[in-house]
C-alpha positions as CSV (number, residue, x, y, z in Angstrom):
1,M,139.7,-76.6,179.0
2,P,136.9,-76.8,181.6
3,E,135.8,-80.3,182.5
4,N,132.4,-81.4,181.3
5,P,129.8,-82.6,183.8
6,A,129.4,-86.4,184.3
7,S,126.0,-86.3,182.6
8,V,127.5,-84.9,179.4
9,G,130.4,-87.4,179.3
10,A,128.1,-90.3,179.9
11,A,125.7,-89.3,177.2
12,R,128.5,-88.9,174.7
13,G,129.9,-92.3,175.6
14,L,126.5,-94.0,175.1
15,I,125.8,-92.3,171.8
16,S,129.3,-93.2,170.6
17,E,128.7,-96.9,171.4
18,L,125.3,-97.0,169.8
19,V,126.8,-95.6,166.6
20,A,129.4,-98.3,166.7
21,H,126.6,-100.8,167.0
22,G,125.0,-99.6,163.8
23,V,122.6,-96.8,164.9
24,H,122.5,-94.4,161.9
25,D,119.4,-92.4,162.8
26,V,118.3,-90.7,166.0
27,V,114.9,-89.1,166.4
28,L,114.9,-86.4,169.1
29,A,112.0,-84.7,170.9
30,P,113.2,-81.6,172.8
31,G,113.4,-81.5,176.6
32,S,115.5,-80.3,179.6
33,R,116.3,-83.6,181.4
34,S,117.4,-85.1,178.1
35,A,119.7,-82.2,177.3
36,P,122.9,-84.4,177.7
37,L,121.6,-86.7,175.0
38,A,120.6,-83.8,172.8
39,Y,124.1,-82.3,172.9
40,A,125.7,-85.7,172.3
41,T,123.5,-86.5,169.3
42,A,123.9,-83.1,167.8
43,E,127.7,-83.3,168.1
44,A,127.6,-86.8,166.4
45,A,125.4,-85.5,163.6
46,D,127.7,-82.5,163.1
47,A,130.6,-85.0,162.8
48,G,128.7,-86.9,160.1
49,L,128.3,-90.0,162.3
50,L,124.5,-90.2,162.3
51,T,121.5,-88.4,160.9
52,L,119.5,-86.4,163.5
53,H,115.7,-86.0,163.1
54,V,113.9,-83.5,165.5
55,R,110.1,-83.6,166.2
56,I,108.3,-81.7,168.8
57,D,105.7,-84.4,169.4
58,E,107.0,-87.7,171.1
59,R,104.2,-89.7,169.6
60,T,105.2,-88.6,166.1
61,A,108.8,-89.1,167.0
62,G,108.2,-92.7,167.9
63,F,106.4,-93.5,164.7
64,L,109.0,-91.7,162.6
65,A,111.6,-93.9,164.2
66,L,109.5,-97.0,163.4
67,G,109.3,-95.9,159.8
68,L,113.1,-95.2,159.6
69,S,113.9,-98.7,161.0
70,R,111.6,-100.5,158.7
71,G,112.9,-98.5,155.8
72,S,116.5,-99.5,156.7
73,A,115.5,-103.1,156.2
74,L,114.1,-102.3,152.7
75,T,117.3,-100.5,151.6
76,A,119.4,-103.4,153.0
77,G,117.6,-105.7,150.6
78,S,115.1,-107.1,153.0
79,G,111.3,-107.1,152.9
80,A,109.3,-104.7,155.0
81,D,109.2,-107.2,157.7
82,G,113.0,-107.5,157.9
83,A,113.2,-110.9,156.2
84,H,116.2,-111.6,154.0
85,D,118.4,-114.3,152.7
86,D,120.7,-114.9,155.8
87,P,118.7,-117.0,158.3
88,S,121.2,-116.3,161.1
89,V,120.4,-112.6,161.1
90,P,116.8,-111.9,162.0
91,F,116.7,-108.3,160.9
92,A,119.0,-106.9,158.2
93,G,118.2,-103.2,158.9
94,S,119.5,-100.8,161.6
95,P,118.0,-100.0,164.9
96,V,116.8,-96.4,165.3
97,A,117.1,-94.5,168.6
98,V,114.5,-92.2,170.0
99,V,115.4,-89.6,172.7
100,T,112.8,-88.0,175.0
101,T,112.7,-86.1,178.2
102,S,111.0,-87.4,181.4
103,G,107.4,-87.6,182.4
104,T,104.5,-87.8,179.9
105,A,107.0,-87.5,177.1
106,V,107.9,-91.1,177.7
107,A,104.2,-92.3,177.8
108,N,103.6,-90.8,174.4
109,L,106.0,-93.3,172.9
110,H,103.8,-96.2,173.9
111,P,101.7,-96.6,170.7
112,A,104.8,-96.8,168.5
113,V,106.4,-99.2,171.0
114,L,103.4,-101.5,170.8
115,E,103.5,-101.4,167.0
116,A,107.2,-102.2,167.0
117,H,106.7,-105.0,169.5
118,H,104.1,-106.7,167.4
119,T,105.9,-106.3,164.1
120,G,109.4,-107.0,165.3
121,V,111.0,-103.7,164.5
122,P,114.1,-102.7,166.4
123,L,113.9,-99.4,168.3
124,I,116.2,-98.1,171.1
125,L,114.2,-95.9,173.4
126,L,116.5,-93.4,175.4
127,T,114.3,-91.8,178.0
128,A,115.8,-89.3,180.4
129,D,114.8,-89.4,184.0
130,R,115.5,-87.7,187.4
131,P,118.1,-89.4,189.6
132,H,116.8,-91.7,192.3
133,E,116.9,-89.1,195.1
134,L,114.3,-87.0,193.2
135,R,111.9,-89.8,192.4
136,G,108.8,-89.9,194.6
137,T,109.4,-86.4,195.9
138,G,107.0,-84.5,193.8
139,A,109.8,-83.2,191.6
140,S,108.6,-81.6,188.4
141,Q,108.0,-83.9,185.4
142,T,108.8,-87.0,187.4
143,T,106.9,-90.3,187.4
144,H,107.7,-94.0,187.6
145,Q,109.3,-94.6,184.2
146,P,111.1,-98.0,184.7
147,G,108.8,-100.8,183.4
148,I,106.4,-98.3,181.7
149,F,106.6,-100.5,178.5
150,A,106.4,-103.8,180.4
151,G,105.6,-106.7,178.1
152,A,106.4,-104.8,174.9
153,V,110.2,-104.5,175.1
154,R,112.9,-107.1,174.5
155,Y,115.2,-105.6,177.0
156,E,115.1,-102.8,179.6
157,A,117.4,-101.2,182.1
158,D,117.0,-98.4,184.6
159,V,120.4,-96.7,184.5
160,P,121.6,-94.8,187.5
161,A,122.9,-91.2,187.2
162,P,126.6,-91.1,186.5
163,S,128.7,-89.5,189.2
164,G,132.1,-89.1,187.4
165,T,133.7,-88.2,190.7
166,D,137.2,-89.0,189.4
167,L,138.9,-90.4,186.3
168,A,138.7,-94.0,187.5
169,T,135.0,-93.7,188.2
170,R,134.4,-92.1,184.8
171,A,136.3,-94.9,183.1
172,A,134.2,-97.5,184.9
173,E,131.0,-95.8,184.1
174,T,132.0,-95.5,180.4
175,R,132.7,-99.2,180.3
176,D,129.4,-100.0,181.9
177,L,127.5,-97.9,179.3
178,A,129.4,-99.6,176.5
179,A,128.4,-103.0,177.8
180,L,124.8,-101.7,178.2
181,A,124.8,-100.5,174.6
182,A,125.9,-103.9,173.3
183,R,123.1,-105.7,175.2
184,A,120.5,-103.1,174.0
185,A,121.5,-103.2,170.4
186,S,121.7,-107.0,170.2
187,A,118.3,-107.4,171.9
188,A,116.8,-104.8,169.5
189,L,118.1,-106.7,166.5
190,G,117.2,-110.1,167.9
191,L,120.7,-111.4,167.5
192,R,120.4,-113.7,170.5
193,D,116.9,-115.1,170.2
194,G,115.7,-114.2,166.7
195,T,113.0,-111.8,167.9
196,P,113.9,-108.2,167.1
197,G,111.9,-105.3,168.7
198,P,112.0,-102.3,170.9
199,V,114.3,-101.9,174.0
200,H,114.2,-99.3,176.7
201,L,117.0,-97.6,178.5
202,N,115.8,-95.2,181.2
203,L,118.7,-92.9,181.8
204,S,119.0,-90.8,184.9
205,Y,121.0,-87.5,184.9
206,R,121.9,-85.0,187.6
207,D,122.5,-81.3,187.0
208,P,124.4,-79.8,185.4
209,L,123.0,-81.1,182.1
210,H,125.0,-79.0,179.6
211,P,128.6,-79.0,178.4
212,A,131.1,-76.7,180.0
213,P,131.5,-73.4,178.0
214,R,134.4,-73.4,175.5
215,P,136.6,-70.5,174.8
216,A,135.7,-68.7,171.5
217,E,138.9,-69.7,169.8
218,T,138.2,-73.4,170.3
219,D,134.5,-73.3,169.5
220,E,134.3,-76.6,167.6
221,P,132.6,-80.0,168.0
222,A,133.9,-82.0,171.0
223,S,135.4,-84.6,168.7
224,P,136.2,-84.4,165.0
225,H,135.5,-88.2,164.7
226,R,133.4,-89.8,167.4
227,P,132.3,-88.4,170.7
228,G,133.0,-90.5,173.8
229,S,135.4,-93.5,173.6
230,G,136.9,-92.8,170.2
231,R,136.9,-96.6,169.4
232,D,136.3,-97.5,165.8
233,T,134.5,-100.7,166.9
234,P,132.2,-101.4,169.8
235,L,133.6,-102.7,173.0
236,T,131.4,-105.9,172.6
237,T,130.5,-107.4,169.3
238,V,127.5,-109.8,169.2
239,V,127.5,-112.4,166.4
240,P,124.4,-114.4,165.6
241,G,124.9,-118.1,164.8
242,T,128.3,-119.8,165.0
243,V,131.7,-118.2,164.5
244,R,134.7,-119.6,162.7
245,H,138.4,-118.9,163.6
246,H,139.4,-115.3,162.9
247,A,135.9,-114.3,162.0
248,S,136.4,-111.2,164.1
249,P,139.3,-109.0,164.9
250,A,138.5,-109.7,168.6
251,L,139.9,-113.2,168.1
252,P,143.7,-113.6,168.2
253,G,145.1,-115.3,165.3
254,P,146.3,-117.9,165.6
255,P,144.8,-118.1,169.1
256,A,147.6,-118.2,171.7
257,R,148.0,-117.8,175.4
258,T,144.3,-118.8,175.7
259,V,142.4,-120.4,178.6
260,V,138.9,-121.9,178.5
261,V,136.7,-120.8,181.4
262,A,133.9,-123.2,182.1
263,G,131.2,-121.9,184.4
264,D,128.0,-123.5,185.7
265,C,126.3,-125.6,183.0
266,A,129.0,-125.1,180.4
267,G,128.6,-128.7,179.3
268,P,131.2,-131.2,178.0
269,G,131.8,-129.0,174.9
270,A,134.1,-126.8,177.0
271,R,136.4,-129.7,177.8
272,R,136.4,-130.9,174.1
273,L,137.3,-127.3,173.0
274,A,140.2,-127.1,175.5
275,E,141.6,-130.5,174.5
276,A,141.2,-129.9,170.8
277,Q,143.0,-126.5,170.9
278,G,145.6,-127.4,173.5
279,W,144.3,-124.8,176.0
280,P,144.2,-125.0,179.8
281,L,140.7,-125.6,181.2
282,L,139.4,-123.7,184.3
283,A,136.2,-125.6,185.1
284,E,133.8,-125.0,188.0
285,P,132.4,-128.1,189.7
286,S,128.9,-127.7,188.3
287,S,130.2,-126.9,184.8
288,G,129.8,-130.5,183.4
289,A,133.3,-130.0,182.0
290,C,135.5,-131.1,184.8
291,G,138.3,-133.7,184.3
292,G,140.6,-134.6,181.4
293,P,144.2,-133.8,180.8
294,N,143.7,-130.1,180.3
295,A,141.7,-129.4,183.5
296,I,143.8,-127.4,186.0
297,P,143.2,-128.4,189.6
298,A,142.7,-125.6,192.1
299,Y,142.7,-123.2,189.1
300,R,141.4,-120.2,191.1
301,L,144.4,-120.3,193.4
302,V,146.8,-120.9,190.4
303,I,145.5,-117.7,188.7
304,G,145.8,-115.8,191.9
305,D,149.5,-115.6,191.1
306,D,150.2,-112.9,188.5
307,G,153.1,-114.8,186.9
308,L,151.5,-117.4,184.7
309,A,148.1,-115.8,184.8
310,G,149.6,-112.5,183.7
311,E,150.5,-114.1,180.4
312,I,146.9,-114.9,179.4
313,R,145.8,-112.9,176.4
314,H,142.5,-114.6,175.4
315,A,139.8,-116.3,177.4
316,V,136.9,-118.3,175.9
317,V,134.0,-118.4,178.4
318,L,131.2,-121.1,178.3
319,G,128.5,-121.4,180.9
320,R,128.1,-118.9,183.8
321,P,131.3,-118.4,185.8
322,T,130.1,-117.3,189.3
323,L,132.4,-118.8,191.9
324,S,135.7,-117.1,191.8
325,R,136.9,-113.6,192.2
326,P,140.2,-114.3,190.6
327,V,138.4,-115.5,187.5
328,Q,136.3,-112.4,187.4
329,R,139.4,-110.3,187.8
330,L,140.9,-112.2,184.9
331,L,137.9,-111.6,182.7
332,A,138.0,-107.9,183.6
333,R,141.6,-107.3,182.5
334,P,141.9,-104.9,179.6
335,D,144.8,-106.9,178.1
336,V,142.7,-110.1,177.9
337,V,140.4,-110.6,174.9
338,V,137.2,-112.3,176.1
339,T,135.1,-114.4,173.8
340,V,131.7,-115.5,175.4
341,V,130.0,-118.5,173.9
342,T,126.4,-118.6,175.0
343,P,123.5,-120.1,173.0
344,G,119.9,-118.9,173.3
345,G,118.4,-115.6,174.1
346,L,119.2,-115.2,177.8
347,P,121.6,-112.4,178.8
348,W,125.2,-113.4,178.2
349,P,127.5,-113.7,181.2
350,D,129.8,-110.7,181.4
351,A,129.9,-109.3,184.9
352,A,133.1,-107.5,184.2
353,R,131.5,-105.8,181.1
354,N,134.6,-106.6,179.1
355,A,133.5,-109.2,176.5
356,A,134.9,-108.5,173.1
357,L,132.9,-111.1,171.2
358,V,129.6,-112.8,172.1
359,V,128.6,-115.8,169.9
360,Q,125.8,-118.3,169.9
361,G,128.3,-121.1,169.2
362,L,131.6,-122.1,167.7
363,A,132.0,-123.8,164.3
364,P,133.0,-127.5,164.2
365,E,136.6,-126.7,163.4
366,W,137.1,-125.2,166.9
367,Y,136.6,-128.8,168.2
368,E,139.1,-130.4,165.7
369,P,142.6,-131.1,167.1
370,R,144.9,-128.2,166.2
371,E,148.3,-129.3,165.0
372,N,150.1,-126.1,165.9
373,A,148.9,-125.9,169.5
374,D,151.2,-124.2,172.0
375,R,152.1,-127.3,174.0
376,D,154.6,-125.4,176.1
377,W,151.8,-123.1,177.3
378,L,149.7,-126.1,178.3
379,D,152.6,-128.0,179.9
380,R,153.3,-125.0,182.2
381,W,149.7,-124.8,183.3
382,R,149.7,-128.6,184.0
383,A,152.8,-128.2,186.1
384,A,151.2,-125.4,188.0
385,G,148.2,-127.6,188.6
386,R,150.4,-130.4,189.9
387,A,152.1,-127.9,192.2
388,A,148.8,-126.7,193.6
389,T,147.6,-130.3,194.1
390,T,150.7,-131.1,196.2
391,V,150.0,-128.1,198.5
392,I,146.3,-129.1,198.9
393,D,147.3,-132.7,199.5
394,E,149.6,-131.6,202.3
395,A,146.8,-129.4,203.8
396,T,144.1,-132.1,203.8
397,R,145.9,-135.5,204.5
398,D,144.9,-137.3,207.6
399,D,147.9,-136.4,209.7
400,A,147.5,-132.7,208.8
401,V,144.0,-132.6,210.2
402,A,144.5,-135.1,213.1
403,G,143.3,-132.4,215.5
404,G,139.9,-132.3,213.8
405,P,138.6,-132.0,210.2
406,T,138.6,-128.8,208.2
407,A,136.0,-127.9,205.7
408,L,138.5,-128.4,202.9
409,S,139.4,-131.9,204.2
410,V,135.7,-132.8,204.3
411,A,135.3,-131.8,200.6
412,R,138.4,-133.8,199.7
413,A,137.1,-136.9,201.5
414,I,133.8,-136.6,199.5
415,A,135.6,-136.1,196.2
416,T,137.7,-139.1,196.9
417,V,134.9,-141.6,197.3
418,L,132.6,-140.4,194.5
419,G,132.3,-142.4,191.3
420,D,131.4,-141.3,187.8
421,E,127.9,-142.7,188.2
422,D,127.2,-140.7,191.4
423,V,125.3,-137.4,191.6
424,L,126.5,-134.7,194.0
425,V,124.4,-131.8,195.0
426,V,126.6,-129.0,196.5
427,G,125.4,-126.0,198.4
428,S,126.3,-122.4,197.7
429,S,128.8,-120.4,199.8
430,N,131.8,-122.3,201.0
431,P,131.0,-126.0,200.1
432,V,131.0,-125.4,196.4
433,R,134.2,-123.4,196.7
434,D,135.9,-126.0,198.7
435,L,134.9,-128.7,196.2
436,D,136.2,-126.4,193.5
437,L,139.7,-126.6,195.0
438,V,139.8,-130.4,195.6
439,L,137.9,-131.8,192.6
440,G,140.3,-133.5,190.3
441,T,143.2,-133.5,192.8
442,D,142.8,-137.3,193.3
443,D,143.5,-140.2,191.0
444,V,141.1,-142.3,192.9
445,G,137.3,-141.9,192.5
446,G,135.5,-140.8,189.4
447,L,134.1,-137.4,188.3
448,P,130.4,-137.3,189.4
449,A,127.6,-135.2,188.0
450,V,127.8,-132.1,190.2
451,V,124.6,-130.0,190.5
452,A,124.4,-126.6,192.2
453,N,121.7,-123.9,192.3
454,R,124.0,-121.3,190.7
455,G,121.3,-119.4,188.8
456,L,121.1,-117.0,191.7
457,A,123.6,-118.8,194.0
458,G,121.1,-118.8,197.0
459,I,121.2,-121.2,199.9
460,D,117.5,-121.6,200.0
461,G,115.7,-124.9,198.9
462,T,118.9,-127.0,198.6
463,V,117.7,-129.9,200.7
464,S,114.5,-130.1,198.5
465,T,116.6,-129.7,195.3
466,A,118.8,-132.7,196.4
467,T,115.7,-134.7,197.3
468,G,114.2,-134.1,193.8
469,L,117.5,-135.1,192.2
470,A,117.7,-138.2,194.3
471,L,114.3,-139.3,193.2
472,A,115.1,-138.8,189.6
473,A,118.6,-140.3,189.7
474,A,117.3,-143.4,191.4
475,R,115.3,-144.2,188.3
476,A,118.7,-144.6,186.4
477,G,120.3,-146.5,189.3
478,R,122.5,-143.6,190.4
479,R,123.3,-142.7,194.0
480,T,122.9,-139.1,195.2
481,R,124.8,-137.3,197.9
482,A,124.8,-133.7,199.0
483,L,127.4,-131.5,200.5
484,L,125.9,-128.6,202.4
485,G,126.9,-126.0,205.0
486,D,125.0,-125.7,208.2
487,L,123.1,-122.5,207.3
488,T,122.1,-124.0,204.0
489,F,120.8,-127.1,205.7
490,L,118.9,-125.2,208.3
491,H,117.4,-122.8,205.7
492,D,115.6,-125.8,204.1
493,V,115.5,-128.3,207.0
494,G,111.8,-128.5,206.2
495,G,112.8,-130.3,203.0
496,L,113.4,-133.4,205.2
497,L,109.7,-133.7,205.8
498,R,108.0,-136.3,203.7
499,G,104.5,-137.7,204.2
500,P,104.0,-141.5,204.6
501,G,102.4,-141.9,201.2
502,E,105.3,-140.2,199.4
503,A,108.0,-142.1,197.4
504,H,111.0,-143.5,199.2
505,V,114.2,-141.4,198.8
506,D,117.8,-142.5,199.2
507,L,119.9,-139.5,199.9
508,E,123.1,-138.9,201.9
509,I,123.5,-135.4,203.2
510,V,126.9,-134.3,204.5
511,V,126.6,-131.1,206.6
512,V,129.7,-129.2,207.3
513,N,128.7,-127.5,210.6
514,D,130.8,-124.5,211.6
515,D,128.0,-122.9,213.6
516,G,127.5,-120.0,211.3
517,G,128.4,-118.2,208.0
518,S,132.2,-118.7,207.6
519,I,132.2,-117.5,204.0
520,F,132.0,-113.9,205.2
521,A,135.3,-114.3,207.1
522,T,137.0,-114.8,203.8
523,L,135.6,-111.6,202.3
524,E,136.3,-108.0,203.2
525,H,134.1,-108.3,206.3
526,G,136.6,-110.6,207.8
527,D,139.3,-108.1,207.4
528,L,137.3,-105.4,209.1
529,A,136.3,-107.8,211.9
530,A,140.0,-108.2,212.7
531,T,140.6,-104.5,213.3
532,S,139.1,-104.3,216.8
533,E,137.2,-106.3,219.4
534,A,134.1,-104.2,218.8
535,A,134.3,-104.9,215.1
536,G,134.8,-108.6,215.7
537,A,131.7,-108.7,217.9
538,R,129.7,-106.8,215.3
539,F,130.9,-109.2,212.6
540,E,129.9,-112.2,214.7
541,R,126.4,-110.9,215.3
542,V,125.4,-109.8,211.7
543,F,127.7,-112.0,209.5
544,G,129.0,-114.9,211.5
545,T,125.4,-115.6,212.8
546,P,126.1,-118.5,215.2
547,H,123.0,-120.5,215.8
548,G,123.8,-123.4,218.2
549,A,121.2,-125.6,216.6
550,N,121.3,-129.3,217.5
551,L,121.2,-131.1,214.2
552,A,120.7,-134.5,215.7
553,Q,117.6,-133.5,217.5
554,L,116.3,-131.8,214.4
555,C,116.8,-134.9,212.3
556,A,115.1,-137.0,215.0
557,G,112.1,-134.8,214.9
558,Y,111.8,-135.5,211.1
559,G,112.5,-139.2,211.5
560,V,115.8,-139.0,209.6
561,D,118.9,-140.9,210.5
562,H,121.8,-138.7,211.9
563,Q,125.4,-139.6,212.4
564,L,128.1,-137.3,213.9
565,V,131.6,-138.1,212.7
566,K,134.7,-136.6,214.4
567,D,137.5,-137.2,211.9
568,V,138.2,-137.6,208.2
569,P,138.8,-141.4,208.3
570,S,135.4,-141.9,210.0
571,L,133.8,-139.7,207.3
572,R,135.3,-141.8,204.5
573,H,134.1,-145.0,206.2
574,A,130.6,-143.6,206.6
575,L,130.5,-142.5,203.0
576,M,131.6,-145.8,201.6
577,A,129.1,-147.8,203.7
578,P,125.8,-148.8,202.2
579,S,123.0,-146.3,203.0
580,H,119.3,-146.5,202.9
581,G,116.7,-143.7,203.1
582,V,117.7,-140.2,204.0
583,Q,120.8,-139.9,206.2
584,V,122.5,-136.8,207.6
585,I,126.2,-137.0,208.3
586,E,127.3,-134.1,210.4
587,V,131.0,-133.0,210.5
588,R,131.8,-130.2,212.9
589,V,134.7,-127.9,211.8
590,P,136.1,-124.7,213.3
591,R,135.0,-121.3,211.9
592,T,137.4,-119.0,213.6
593,D,140.4,-120.2,211.6
594,R,138.7,-120.0,208.2
595,R,140.1,-116.6,207.2
596,T,143.7,-117.5,208.2
597,E,143.6,-121.0,206.6
598,A,142.3,-119.6,203.3
599,R,145.0,-116.9,203.1
600,D,147.7,-119.4,204.1
601,L,146.6,-121.9,201.5
602,A,146.5,-119.2,198.7
603,R,150.0,-118.0,199.7
604,R,151.5,-121.5,199.6
605,V,149.9,-122.4,196.3
606,A,151.2,-119.1,194.8
607,D,154.7,-119.9,196.0
608,A,154.5,-123.4,194.6
609,V,153.2,-122.2,191.2
610,R,156.0,-119.6,191.0
611,G,158.5,-122.4,191.6
612,V,157.4,-124.3,188.5
613,S,156.2,-121.7,186.0
């Protein structure tokens, strides 16, 4: 059989997922660029999966869809406004999809979109568009469609044209569209924030736009059941309100081989959940869930080994996990069921587009101790954590860094002296990742409140963020420190400036100065840099970015105390001494060895974990 174009396969996959999310009606206005969607909806209608309505006028099509959606709420036992008896579900009816071609066809939907916006009626607008290379070139029937309904839609996405260059690419694009359909349907129904309404998916397609011709003897619909994925349920199920155990087939029952992933701002509930269920806890420093008997130190290196991590079958995600590639690889595995717990109406965290279940919260019984917990599973993870701790201890003890501190030993020293009443602001890039490896590896010291700007994980404004936190924390009698890289410090060095009439600030800033951006050496760019002298020089210029700045002179110019420490014992002594005002403690570490050190540490931890698991 001839292979269909990527545009046709992508359209079939999208329609398939929307059907799985409860779309029963599609209103279509004819057009050329929207042909892949037209073929897909017609095939689904022929298979009895949806009802197709065709109108030649897009304005009429939009209002027809509006009426169909409102009518679905009436037939579901709701009022015309979608109100019904279950307060956790804001709209009991079904979203209706509208398909148009590009250009003015899209603009003609606007009156119906505005009406749906103001009355809270779910519509899913599927507008076809030219691919990016044809936009702004004078191509026929092409205008700027992304954002055309700005202010009147609950969710919008400008979807690039599928390429479908090989099977792996097609599979990835199909998964991306499945995740997109879940976000669109949940936003249209208001499952996350209780405000149903229209959503807009602007879908680019390249020629050819029609299915491959089929031999006469096999002239039949592309699928006797569902076009696209063939799944009976959507890839991602969004549940309003809280969920109980086994409320969805996505949840294993009883939950076994499970880990709790606590990302930024997960909160203490993640720790309570892990301890109640007997599950290992993989908690980022800024999660607010670090510590306790189930927390696995250096977890991202532990799961870098496929042995123990390969047995994981269920992951419960709270907060926004952003630090670790091994964690993202775990959450992307097709053999791992991912449950995302995320309250409110913001987009749920699912960078891997693999979430099976998205819930606003977990019912109270999730936090009650489970008698039949798999203690052997937890004990093996604890043993792996202890093995990783031993390796990190060997790499960061004073005699191991006698030749000069490393970035990891600096983070370890800070973690050692912090108390549970302290506040630590940690910069993005390497500092937060170093802290992630050492936090919880020491019996001494408490677990401080760790704050990081992980919303977009930028290095900008961190000195000022730390200053604001220090001012607020001082009102509660809490001490504030910051752990920053040199580029993060220099990016916001102006945050040290404070006028004479401004409030006094007590803030200790530790700057790990490796004269540049060492994080890039641990990524693919570092591998490329090692291939030749020319590649290394290019890396140093555009990624390493050495600056040669004199931090002591900068601090003097701002009237801020500066101290250069040359070894780890001196750093610990400086951190334990009383401080007043703003003080910068500079620790110089090498950058050239960062890539080798990171790989060696990961290898040693993997070997140690295999030895105990």
